[in-house]
Structure formats: C-alpha cells, structure tokens
Chimera marker file (.cmm) of the C-alpha trace (Angstrom):
<marker_set name="trace">
<marker id="1" x="3.190" y="-17.257" z="28.055" r="1" g="1" b="0" radius="0.5"/>
<marker id="2" x="0.995" y="-14.318" z="27.032" r="1" g="1" b="0" radius="0.5"/>
<marker id="3" x="2.133" y="-11.096" z="25.402" r="1" g="1" b="0" radius="0.5"/>
<marker id="4" x="0.583" y="-7.857" z="26.647" r="1" g="1" b="0" radius="0.5"/>
<marker id="5" x="0.773" y="-4.449" z="25.015" r="1" g="1" b="0" radius="0.5"/>
<marker id="6" x="-0.704" y="-1.483" z="26.910" r="1" g="1" b="0" radius="0.5"/>
<marker id="7" x="-3.084" y="-3.768" z="28.763" r="1" g="1" b="0" radius="0.5"/>
<marker id="8" x="-4.167" y="-5.634" z="25.647" r="1" g="1" b="0" radius="0.5"/>
<marker id="9" x="-3.246" y="-9.162" z="24.765" r="1" g="1" b="0" radius="0.5"/>
<marker id="10" x="-1.231" y="-9.287" z="21.545" r="1" g="1" b="0" radius="0.5"/>
<marker id="11" x="-2.866" y="-11.304" z="18.816" r="1" g="1" b="0" radius="0.5"/>
<marker id="12" x="-0.834" y="-13.796" z="16.815" r="1" g="1" b="0" radius="0.5"/>
<marker id="13" x="-0.302" y="-12.838" z="13.185" r="1" g="1" b="0" radius="0.5"/>
<marker id="14" x="-1.228" y="-15.576" z="10.744" r="1" g="1" b="0" radius="0.5"/>
<marker id="15" x="0.024" y="-15.084" z="7.206" r="1" g="1" b="0" radius="0.5"/>
<marker id="16" x="-1.264" y="-17.416" z="4.509" r="1" g="1" b="0" radius="0.5"/>
<marker id="17" x="0.042" y="-15.584" z="1.442" r="1" g="1" b="0" radius="0.5"/>
<marker id="18" x="1.554" y="-12.323" z="0.198" r="1" g="1" b="0" radius="0.5"/>
<marker id="19" x="-1.813" y="-10.529" z="0.223" r="1" g="1" b="0" radius="0.5"/>
<marker id="20" x="-2.334" y="-11.452" z="3.900" r="1" g="1" b="0" radius="0.5"/>
<marker id="21" x="1.140" y="-10.178" z="4.714" r="1" g="1" b="0" radius="0.5"/>
<marker id="22" x="0.549" y="-6.868" z="2.928" r="1" g="1" b="0" radius="0.5"/>
<marker id="23" x="-2.833" y="-6.410" z="4.622" r="1" g="1" b="0" radius="0.5"/>
<marker id="24" x="-2.123" y="-7.665" z="8.127" r="1" g="1" b="0" radius="0.5"/>
<marker id="25" x="1.636" y="-7.530" z="8.463" r="1" g="1" b="0" radius="0.5"/>
<marker id="26" x="3.811" y="-4.628" z="9.452" r="1" g="1" b="0" radius="0.5"/>
<marker id="27" x="4.892" y="-3.733" z="5.925" r="1" g="1" b="0" radius="0.5"/>
<marker id="28" x="3.686" y="-0.325" z="4.692" r="1" g="1" b="0" radius="0.5"/>
<marker id="29" x="3.002" y="-0.769" z="0.994" r="1" g="1" b="0" radius="0.5"/>
<marker id="30" x="0.331" y="0.782" z="-1.165" r="1" g="1" b="0" radius="0.5"/>
<marker id="31" x="-1.240" y="4.083" z="-2.009" r="1" g="1" b="0" radius="0.5"/>
<marker id="32" x="-0.911" y="7.002" z="0.415" r="1" g="1" b="0" radius="0.5"/>
<marker id="33" x="-4.477" y="6.270" z="1.562" r="1" g="1" b="0" radius="0.5"/>
<marker id="34" x="-3.645" y="2.600" z="2.268" r="1" g="1" b="0" radius="0.5"/>
<marker id="35" x="-0.522" y="3.528" z="4.235" r="1" g="1" b="0" radius="0.5"/>
<marker id="36" x="-2.446" y="6.148" z="6.249" r="1" g="1" b="0" radius="0.5"/>
<marker id="37" x="-5.184" y="3.589" z="6.954" r="1" g="1" b="0" radius="0.5"/>
<marker id="38" x="-2.625" y="1.083" z="8.256" r="1" g="1" b="0" radius="0.5"/>
<marker id="39" x="-1.011" y="3.723" z="10.497" r="1" g="1" b="0" radius="0.5"/>
<marker id="40" x="-4.505" y="4.489" z="11.791" r="1" g="1" b="0" radius="0.5"/>
<marker id="41" x="-5.139" y="0.835" z="12.577" r="1" g="1" b="0" radius="0.5"/>
<marker id="42" x="-1.824" y="0.667" z="14.475" r="1" g="1" b="0" radius="0.5"/>
<marker id="43" x="-2.728" y="3.802" z="16.410" r="1" g="1" b="0" radius="0.5"/>
<marker id="44" x="-6.167" y="2.433" z="17.292" r="1" g="1" b="0" radius="0.5"/>
<marker id="45" x="-4.778" y="-0.957" z="18.337" r="1" g="1" b="0" radius="0.5"/>
<marker id="46" x="-1.767" y="0.200" z="20.319" r="1" g="1" b="0" radius="0.5"/>
<marker id="47" x="-2.357" y="3.865" z="21.134" r="1" g="1" b="0" radius="0.5"/>
<marker id="48" x="1.103" y="4.879" z="19.975" r="1" g="1" b="0" radius="0.5"/>
<marker id="49" x="2.004" y="8.363" z="18.822" r="1" g="1" b="0" radius="0.5"/>
<marker id="50" x="5.265" y="7.555" z="17.045" r="1" g="1" b="0" radius="0.5"/>
<marker id="51" x="6.287" y="4.883" z="14.532" r="1" g="1" b="0" radius="0.5"/>
<marker id="52" x="9.667" y="3.938" z="13.196" r="1" g="1" b="0" radius="0.5"/>
<marker id="53" x="9.770" y="3.281" z="9.488" r="1" g="1" b="0" radius="0.5"/>
<marker id="54" x="12.553" y="1.739" z="7.432" r="1" g="1" b="0" radius="0.5"/>
<marker id="55" x="12.901" y="3.940" z="4.380" r="1" g="1" b="0" radius="0.5"/>
<marker id="56" x="15.437" y="1.964" z="2.387" r="1" g="1" b="0" radius="0.5"/>
<marker id="57" x="13.884" y="-1.011" z="0.605" r="1" g="1" b="0" radius="0.5"/>
<marker id="58" x="16.280" y="-3.742" z="-0.527" r="1" g="1" b="0" radius="0.5"/>
<marker id="59" x="15.941" y="-4.464" z="-4.224" r="1" g="1" b="0" radius="0.5"/>
<marker id="60" x="14.818" y="-0.961" z="-5.212" r="1" g="1" b="0" radius="0.5"/>
<marker id="61" x="17.155" y="1.364" z="-7.037" r="1" g="1" b="0" radius="0.5"/>
<marker id="62" x="18.375" y="4.539" z="-5.348" r="1" g="1" b="0" radius="0.5"/>
<marker id="63" x="15.983" y="6.575" z="-7.523" r="1" g="1" b="0" radius="0.5"/>
<marker id="64" x="13.036" y="4.343" z="-6.547" r="1" g="1" b="0" radius="0.5"/>
<marker id="65" x="13.923" y="4.628" z="-2.849" r="1" g="1" b="0" radius="0.5"/>
<marker id="66" x="14.199" y="8.415" z="-3.131" r="1" g="1" b="0" radius="0.5"/>
<marker id="67" x="10.815" y="8.579" z="-4.870" r="1" g="1" b="0" radius="0.5"/>
<marker id="68" x="9.297" y="6.466" z="-2.092" r="1" g="1" b="0" radius="0.5"/>
<marker id="69" x="10.687" y="8.795" z="0.585" r="1" g="1" b="0" radius="0.5"/>
<marker id="70" x="9.418" y="11.848" z="-1.343" r="1" g="1" b="0" radius="0.5"/>
<marker id="71" x="5.934" y="10.307" z="-1.548" r="1" g="1" b="0" radius="0.5"/>
<marker id="72" x="5.975" y="9.559" z="2.175" r="1" g="1" b="0" radius="0.5"/>
<marker id="73" x="7.120" y="13.101" z="2.976" r="1" g="1" b="0" radius="0.5"/>
<marker id="74" x="4.734" y="14.951" z="0.675" r="1" g="1" b="0" radius="0.5"/>
<marker id="75" x="1.659" y="12.698" z="0.505" r="1" g="1" b="0" radius="0.5"/>
<marker id="76" x="1.541" y="10.605" z="3.687" r="1" g="1" b="0" radius="0.5"/>
<marker id="77" x="3.114" y="12.572" z="6.554" r="1" g="1" b="0" radius="0.5"/>
<marker id="78" x="1.004" y="15.747" z="6.114" r="1" g="1" b="0" radius="0.5"/>
<marker id="79" x="-2.215" y="13.692" z="6.113" r="1" g="1" b="0" radius="0.5"/>
<marker id="80" x="-1.068" y="11.695" z="9.152" r="1" g="1" b="0" radius="0.5"/>
<marker id="81" x="-0.442" y="14.929" z="11.024" r="1" g="1" b="0" radius="0.5"/>
<marker id="82" x="-3.939" y="16.192" z="10.227" r="1" g="1" b="0" radius="0.5"/>
<marker id="83" x="-5.721" y="12.890" z="10.827" r="1" g="1" b="0" radius="0.5"/>
<marker id="84" x="-3.927" y="11.660" z="13.950" r="1" g="1" b="0" radius="0.5"/>
<marker id="85" x="-2.864" y="14.629" z="16.097" r="1" g="1" b="0" radius="0.5"/>
<marker id="86" x="0.031" y="13.855" z="18.407" r="1" g="1" b="0" radius="0.5"/>
<marker id="87" x="2.188" y="15.502" z="21.028" r="1" g="1" b="0" radius="0.5"/>
<marker id="88" x="5.195" y="14.061" z="19.168" r="1" g="1" b="0" radius="0.5"/>
<marker id="89" x="4.870" y="16.058" z="15.944" r="1" g="1" b="0" radius="0.5"/>
<marker id="90" x="6.756" y="19.318" z="15.886" r="1" g="1" b="0" radius="0.5"/>
<marker id="91" x="4.786" y="22.281" z="14.497" r="1" g="1" b="0" radius="0.5"/>
<marker id="92" x="4.719" y="22.210" z="10.718" r="1" g="1" b="0" radius="0.5"/>
<marker id="93" x="7.104" y="24.566" z="8.956" r="1" g="1" b="0" radius="0.5"/>
<marker id="94" x="6.413" y="26.295" z="5.709" r="1" g="1" b="0" radius="0.5"/>
<marker id="95" x="8.312" y="24.586" z="2.875" r="1" g="1" b="0" radius="0.5"/>
<link id1="1" id2="2" r="1" g="1" b="0" radius="0.2"/>
<link id1="2" id2="3" r="1" g="1" b="0" radius="0.2"/>
<link id1="3" id2="4" r="1" g="1" b="0" radius="0.2"/>
<link id1="4" id2="5" r="1" g="1" b="0" radius="0.2"/>
<link id1="5" id2="6" r="1" g="1" b="0" radius="0.2"/>
<link id1="6" id2="7" r="1" g="1" b="0" radius="0.2"/>
<link id1="7" id2="8" r="1" g="1" b="0" radius="0.2"/>
<link id1="8" id2="9" r="1" g="1" b="0" radius="0.2"/>
<link id1="9" id2="10" r="1" g="1" b="0" radius="0.2"/>
<link id1="10" id2="11" r="1" g="1" b="0" radius="0.2"/>
<link id1="11" id2="12" r="1" g="1" b="0" radius="0.2"/>
<link id1="12" id2="13" r="1" g="1" b="0" radius="0.2"/>
<link id1="13" id2="14" r="1" g="1" b="0" radius="0.2"/>
<link id1="14" id2="15" r="1" g="1" b="0" radius="0.2"/>
<link id1="15" id2="16" r="1" g="1" b="0" radius="0.2"/>
<link id1="16" id2="17" r="1" g="1" b="0" radius="0.2"/>
<link id1="17" id2="18" r="1" g="1" b="0" radius="0.2"/>
<link id1="18" id2="19" r="1" g="1" b="0" radius="0.2"/>
<link id1="19" id2="20" r="1" g="1" b="0" radius="0.2"/>
<link id1="20" id2="21" r="1" g="1" b="0" radius="0.2"/>
<link id1="21" id2="22" r="1" g="1" b="0" radius="0.2"/>
<link id1="22" id2="23" r="1" g="1" b="0" radius="0.2"/>
<link id1="23" id2="24" r="1" g="1" b="0" radius="0.2"/>
<link id1="24" id2="25" r="1" g="1" b="0" radius="0.2"/>
<link id1="25" id2="26" r="1" g="1" b="0" radius="0.2"/>
<link id1="26" id2="27" r="1" g="1" b="0" radius="0.2"/>
<link id1="27" id2="28" r="1" g="1" b="0" radius="0.2"/>
<link id1="28" id2="29" r="1" g="1" b="0" radius="0.2"/>
<link id1="29" id2="30" r="1" g="1" b="0" radius="0.2"/>
<link id1="30" id2="31" r="1" g="1" b="0" radius="0.2"/>
<link id1="31" id2="32" r="1" g="1" b="0" radius="0.2"/>
<link id1="32" id2="33" r="1" g="1" b="0" radius="0.2"/>
<link id1="33" id2="34" r="1" g="1" b="0" radius="0.2"/>
<link id1="34" id2="35" r="1" g="1" b="0" radius="0.2"/>
<link id1="35" id2="36" r="1" g="1" b="0" radius="0.2"/>
<link id1="36" id2="37" r="1" g="1" b="0" radius="0.2"/>
<link id1="37" id2="38" r="1" g="1" b="0" radius="0.2"/>
<link id1="38" id2="39" r="1" g="1" b="0" radius="0.2"/>
<link id1="39" id2="40" r="1" g="1" b="0" radius="0.2"/>
<link id1="40" id2="41" r="1" g="1" b="0" radius="0.2"/>
<link id1="41" id2="42" r="1" g="1" b="0" radius="0.2"/>
<link id1="42" id2="43" r="1" g="1" b="0" radius="0.2"/>
<link id1="43" id2="44" r="1" g="1" b="0" radius="0.2"/>
<link id1="44" id2="45" r="1" g="1" b="0" radius="0.2"/>
<link id1="45" id2="46" r="1" g="1" b="0" radius="0.2"/>
<link id1="46" id2="47" r="1" g="1" b="0" radius="0.2"/>
<link id1="47" id2="48" r="1" g="1" b="0" radius="0.2"/>
<link id1="48" id2="49" r="1" g="1" b="0" radius="0.2"/>
<link id1="49" id2="50" r="1" g="1" b="0" radius="0.2"/>
<link id1="50" id2="51" r="1" g="1" b="0" radius="0.2"/>
<link id1="51" id2="52" r="1" g="1" b="0" radius="0.2"/>
<link id1="52" id2="53" r="1" g="1" b="0" radius="0.2"/>
<link id1="53" id2="54" r="1" g="1" b="0" radius="0.2"/>
<link id1="54" id2="55" r="1" g="1" b="0" radius="0.2"/>
<link id1="55" id2="56" r="1" g="1" b="0" radius="0.2"/>
<link id1="56" id2="57" r="1" g="1" b="0" radius="0.2"/>
<link id1="57" id2="58" r="1" g="1" b="0" radius="0.2"/>
<link id1="58" id2="59" r="1" g="1" b="0" radius="0.2"/>
<link id1="59" id2="60" r="1" g="1" b="0" radius="0.2"/>
<link id1="60" id2="61" r="1" g="1" b="0" radius="0.2"/>
<link id1="61" id2="62" r="1" g="1" b="0" radius="0.2"/>
<link id1="62" id2="63" r="1" g="1" b="0" radius="0.2"/>
<link id1="63" id2="64" r="1" g="1" b="0" radius="0.2"/>
<link id1="64" id2="65" r="1" g="1" b="0" radius="0.2"/>
<link id1="65" id2="66" r="1" g="1" b="0" radius="0.2"/>
<link id1="66" id2="67" r="1" g="1" b="0" radius="0.2"/>
<link id1="67" id2="68" r="1" g="1" b="0" radius="0.2"/>
<link id1="68" id2="69" r="1" g="1" b="0" radius="0.2"/>
<link id1="69" id2="70" r="1" g="1" b="0" radius="0.2"/>
<link id1="70" id2="71" r="1" g="1" b="0" radius="0.2"/>
<link id1="71" id2="72" r="1" g="1" b="0" radius="0.2"/>
<link id1="72" id2="73" r="1" g="1" b="0" radius="0.2"/>
<link id1="73" id2="74" r="1" g="1" b="0" radius="0.2"/>
<link id1="74" id2="75" r="1" g="1" b="0" radius="0.2"/>
<link id1="75" id2="76" r="1" g="1" b="0" radius="0.2"/>
<link id1="76" id2="77" r="1" g="1" b="0" radius="0.2"/>
<link id1="77" id2="78" r="1" g="1" b="0" radius="0.2"/>
<link id1="78" id2="79" r="1" g="1" b="0" radius="0.2"/>
<link id1="79" id2="80" r="1" g="1" b="0" radius="0.2"/>
<link id1="80" id2="81" r="1" g="1" b="0" radius="0.2"/>
<link id1="81" id2="82" r="1" g="1" b="0" radius="0.2"/>
<link id1="82" id2="83" r="1" g="1" b="0" radius="0.2"/>
<link id1="83" id2="84" r="1" g="1" b="0" radius="0.2"/>
<link id1="84" id2="85" r="1" g="1" b="0" radius="0.2"/>
<link id1="85" id2="86" r="1" g="1" b="0" radius="0.2"/>
<link id1="86" id2="87" r="1" g="1" b="0" radius="0.2"/>
<link id1="87" id2="88" r="1" g="1" b="0" radius="0.2"/>
<link id1="88" id2="89" r="1" g="1" b="0" radius="0.2"/>
<link id1="89" id2="90" r="1" g="1" b="0" radius="0.2"/>
<link id1="90" id2="91" r="1" g="1" b="0" radius="0.2"/>
<link id1="91" id2="92" r="1" g="1" b="0" radius="0.2"/>
<link id1="92" id2="93" r="1" g="1" b="0" radius="0.2"/>
<link id1="93" id2="94" r="1" g="1" b="0" radius="0.2"/>
<link id1="94" id2="95" r="1" g="1" b="0" radius="0.2"/>
</marker_set>
C-alpha cells in the first residue's frame, strides 16, 4: 500500500540515531534558524500553510517551557511570517 500526500508519494523515515531523528524527524529542536529551516522544508515538501506544534515538552520545567514558547513567539514566528507568506496568518498586530 502506498501513501500519497498532495499527489506525492510519502517517503519512509529511517532513523539510525538521535542526530538523524533531530534532522529528519518531526521534532522542532534547535536555534531559531534551524527551526525556520525545518518549517521551510515541510512547506516545500507538502505545500502546507499551517502547522500544529506541541508547546509543552515533557521533562522540562515550567520555566523552561515558558522560555521555549517565548522564543518561538518572538524569534521564530515573526521570521516565518516574513519568509513563508500564507493566507492563514492574521495581519500582525503591534505589540
């Protein structure tokens, strides 16, 4: 049985080690630039305009999770909006 996504055959994901998982898996870990790059690769591969992201990471303290969400909000999301325009994003508000 073949899997198809938007007319493209899905490729199996082969993970040999943690580095492979971080690079090729669905986890979004790294610098803002690395996370933006991975979103860009997803957009190029699947043509999506919206991604769901789990923001609570098991094993991190509440303060660490809050810092991660702040980084996503202030460092990643604004660059994603500029780099990958979408009909999904609401107009930016002044903060």
